[in-house]
C-alpha positions as CSV (number, residue, x, y, z in Angstrom):
1,M,121.2,124.1,89.6
2,A,118.0,122.4,90.8
3,S,118.1,120.4,94.1
4,K,117.2,116.7,94.3
5,Q,113.9,117.6,95.9
6,E,113.0,120.2,93.2
7,I,113.8,117.6,90.5
8,M,111.7,115.0,92.3
9,D,108.8,117.5,92.7
10,Q,108.9,118.4,89.0
11,L,108.9,114.8,87.9
12,K,106.0,114.0,90.2
13,K,104.1,117.0,88.8
14,E,104.7,115.9,85.2
15,I,103.6,112.3,86.0
16,L,100.4,113.4,87.9
17,S,99.5,115.9,85.1
18,L,100.0,113.1,82.5
19,Q,102.6,115.2,80.8
20,L,104.6,112.0,81.3
21,K,102.1,109.4,80.4
22,P,101.9,105.9,81.8
23,G,104.5,103.6,80.1
24,T,106.8,106.5,79.2
25,M,110.5,105.6,79.4
26,I,112.6,107.9,81.7
27,S,116.3,108.0,80.8
28,E,118.9,108.6,83.6
29,T,121.2,110.1,81.0
30,A,118.6,112.5,79.7
31,L,117.7,113.7,83.2
32,S,121.4,114.1,84.1
33,E,121.9,116.3,81.0
34,Q,118.6,118.2,81.5
35,F,119.3,119.1,85.2
36,Q,123.1,119.2,85.0
37,L,123.4,116.7,87.7
38,S,125.5,113.5,87.9
39,R,123.8,110.2,87.4
40,T,124.2,109.1,91.1
41,P,121.8,111.7,92.6
42,I,119.5,111.1,89.5
43,R,119.5,107.4,90.4
44,D,118.6,108.2,94.0
45,I,115.6,110.4,92.8
46,L,114.4,107.6,90.5
47,K,114.6,105.0,93.4
48,Q,112.5,107.3,95.6
49,L,109.9,107.7,92.8
50,S,109.8,104.0,92.5
51,L,109.2,103.5,96.2
52,E,106.3,105.9,95.9
53,D,104.9,104.1,92.8
54,Y,105.4,106.9,90.4
55,I,107.7,104.8,88.2
56,N,108.8,101.2,87.9
57,I,112.4,100.3,87.5
58,Y,113.3,97.3,85.4
59,P,116.9,96.1,85.5
60,K,117.3,95.5,81.8
61,K,114.5,97.6,80.4
62,G,115.0,100.9,82.3
63,N,112.7,103.3,84.2
64,V,109.1,103.4,83.1
65,V,106.2,105.7,84.4
66,S,103.9,103.4,86.3
67,F,100.7,102.3,84.6
68,I,97.5,103.2,86.5
69,D,96.6,100.4,89.0
70,L,92.8,100.2,89.2
71,E,93.1,98.0,92.3
72,S,94.9,100.9,94.1
73,V,92.3,103.3,92.8
74,E,89.5,101.2,94.2
75,Q,91.2,100.9,97.6
76,I,91.6,104.7,97.8
77,I,87.9,105.2,96.7
78,Y,86.8,102.7,99.4
79,L,88.8,104.5,102.1
80,R,87.6,108.0,101.0
81,S,84.0,106.8,100.8
82,A,84.1,105.4,104.3
83,L,85.8,108.5,105.8
84,E,83.8,111.2,103.9
85,K,80.4,109.7,104.7
86,E,81.3,110.0,108.4
87,I,82.9,113.4,108.0
88,M,79.9,114.9,106.2
89,K,77.3,113.4,108.5
90,G,79.4,114.7,111.4
91,L,79.3,118.2,109.9
92,A,75.5,118.1,109.3
93,G,73.9,120.8,111.4
94,R,77.3,121.7,112.9
95,L,79.0,123.5,110.0
96,P,79.8,127.1,111.0
97,L,78.6,129.9,108.6
98,K,82.3,130.7,107.7
99,G,82.7,127.1,106.6
100,V,79.6,127.2,104.4
101,H,80.8,130.4,102.7
102,E,84.2,128.8,102.2
103,L,82.7,125.7,100.5
104,K,80.3,127.8,98.4
105,E,83.2,130.0,97.2
106,I,85.0,126.9,95.9
107,L,81.8,125.9,94.1
108,A,81.6,129.3,92.5
109,R,85.2,128.9,91.3
110,Q,84.4,125.4,90.0
111,E,81.5,126.8,87.9
112,Q,83.8,129.4,86.4
113,A,86.5,126.8,85.8
114,I,84.2,124.7,83.6
115,E,84.1,127.5,81.0
116,Q,87.9,127.7,80.8
117,E,89.9,126.2,78.0
118,D,91.9,123.9,80.3
119,A,89.0,123.2,82.5
120,S,90.0,119.8,83.8
121,E,93.3,120.9,85.4
122,V,91.8,123.8,87.3
123,F,88.7,121.9,88.2
124,L,90.7,119.0,89.6
125,Q,92.6,121.4,91.9
126,L,89.3,122.9,93.1
127,D,87.8,119.4,93.5
128,D,90.7,118.6,95.9
129,A,90.2,121.9,97.6
130,F,86.5,121.2,98.2
131,H,87.1,117.8,99.8
132,Q,90.2,118.9,101.7
133,T,88.1,121.7,103.2
134,L,85.5,119.2,104.4
135,F,88.3,117.2,106.1
136,R,89.7,120.3,107.7
137,L,86.4,121.6,108.9
138,A,85.8,118.2,110.5
139,G,89.2,118.3,112.2
140,R,90.5,115.5,110.0
141,A,93.2,117.3,108.1
142,F,95.8,114.7,109.0
143,L,93.8,112.0,107.4
144,W,93.5,114.0,104.2
145,E,97.3,114.4,104.1
146,L,97.8,110.7,104.8
147,I,95.6,109.8,101.8
148,Q,97.6,112.1,99.5
149,Q,100.7,110.1,100.1
150,F,99.2,107.1,98.2
151,N,97.4,109.1,95.5
152,V,99.5,108.7,92.4
153,H,97.1,106.2,90.6
154,Y,93.9,107.9,91.8
155,V,94.9,111.4,90.7
156,R,95.7,110.3,87.2
157,Y,92.5,108.2,87.1
158,R,90.4,111.2,88.1
159,K,92.2,113.6,85.7
160,L,91.4,111.3,82.7
161,H,87.7,111.2,83.8
162,M,87.6,114.9,84.1
163,L,88.5,115.4,80.4
164,K,84.7,115.2,79.8
165,K,83.0,118.5,80.4
166,D,79.7,116.8,81.3
167,K,81.6,115.0,84.0
168,L,82.7,118.3,85.5
169,V,79.0,119.5,85.5
170,E,77.9,116.3,87.3
171,I,80.6,116.7,89.9
172,L,79.7,120.3,90.6
173,K,76.0,119.3,90.9
174,E,76.9,116.7,93.5
175,H,79.2,119.1,95.4
176,R,76.2,121.5,95.7
177,Q,74.0,118.6,96.9
178,I,76.6,117.7,99.5
179,V,76.7,121.2,100.9
180,D,72.9,121.4,100.9
181,H,72.5,118.1,102.8
182,I,75.1,119.3,105.4
183,V,73.5,122.7,105.9
184,Q,69.9,121.4,105.9
185,E,70.9,118.6,108.4
186,Q,70.0,115.7,106.1
187,P,72.7,113.1,107.1
188,D,70.4,110.3,106.0
189,R,70.8,111.4,102.4
190,I,74.6,111.6,102.5
191,D,75.5,107.9,102.2
192,E,73.9,107.3,98.8
193,L,75.2,110.6,97.4
194,V,78.8,110.1,98.5
195,H,78.7,106.5,97.3
196,H,77.7,107.6,93.8
197,H,80.0,110.7,93.9
198,L,83.1,108.6,94.5
199,R,82.3,105.2,93.1
200,A,80.3,105.8,89.9
201,D,83.4,106.0,87.7
202,I,85.1,102.9,89.0
203,D,81.9,100.9,88.5
204,S,81.6,101.9,84.9
205,L,83.5,100.6,81.8
206,Y,84.4,104.1,80.5
207,F,87.9,104.1,81.7
208,Q,88.7,100.6,80.5
209,E,87.2,101.4,77.1
210,H,88.9,104.7,76.5
211,F,92.3,104.5,78.3
212,A,93.2,100.8,78.2
213,E,96.8,101.6,77.2
214,Y,97.3,103.4,80.5
215,I,96.0,100.6,82.7
216,K,98.2,98.2,84.6
217,K,97.7,94.7,83.2
């Protein structure tokens, strides 16, 4: 029998991967039967998922996977943009050779991932690995972990954008530019690049035009 934490982790994974799409109803009874667990602990799990914004609980309607909140997405982008500009400029000219190799290895794996059948899922994981590595190399791993606690809307937003192969190619190109600017000690070129890297999608109408049914009204 799965533990409450294991069930919660599985539901989070299914929501973040869009296996459970925004607006999907989640039945207490169905979960109870699926995991062979009484409804009381299932209810506790759903309450915690609601507190973390993975689902919304409506007294008469039931439990619904949360719609993607673009305001929350914009707030995370704003925070990451401010932090990552300073992190990358701080690393410029100070990045150890081991760190350079680590970042370039991730880029090589991203290039390979683009050619895979399920490119977006693997690429998204490597995208996180690239940025997480920058935070860690700058001694800011705690801030990365802090951001992840409020990432439910941003992760799904990014995943939907990464369904386009040309988007993956663009991200990889910008990752390479980021590494080059850091290695070549060009902090003055980082602000504009990071701004575009993180904000280009939220400033476009692509998401609203293609995934309107997933957006919080």
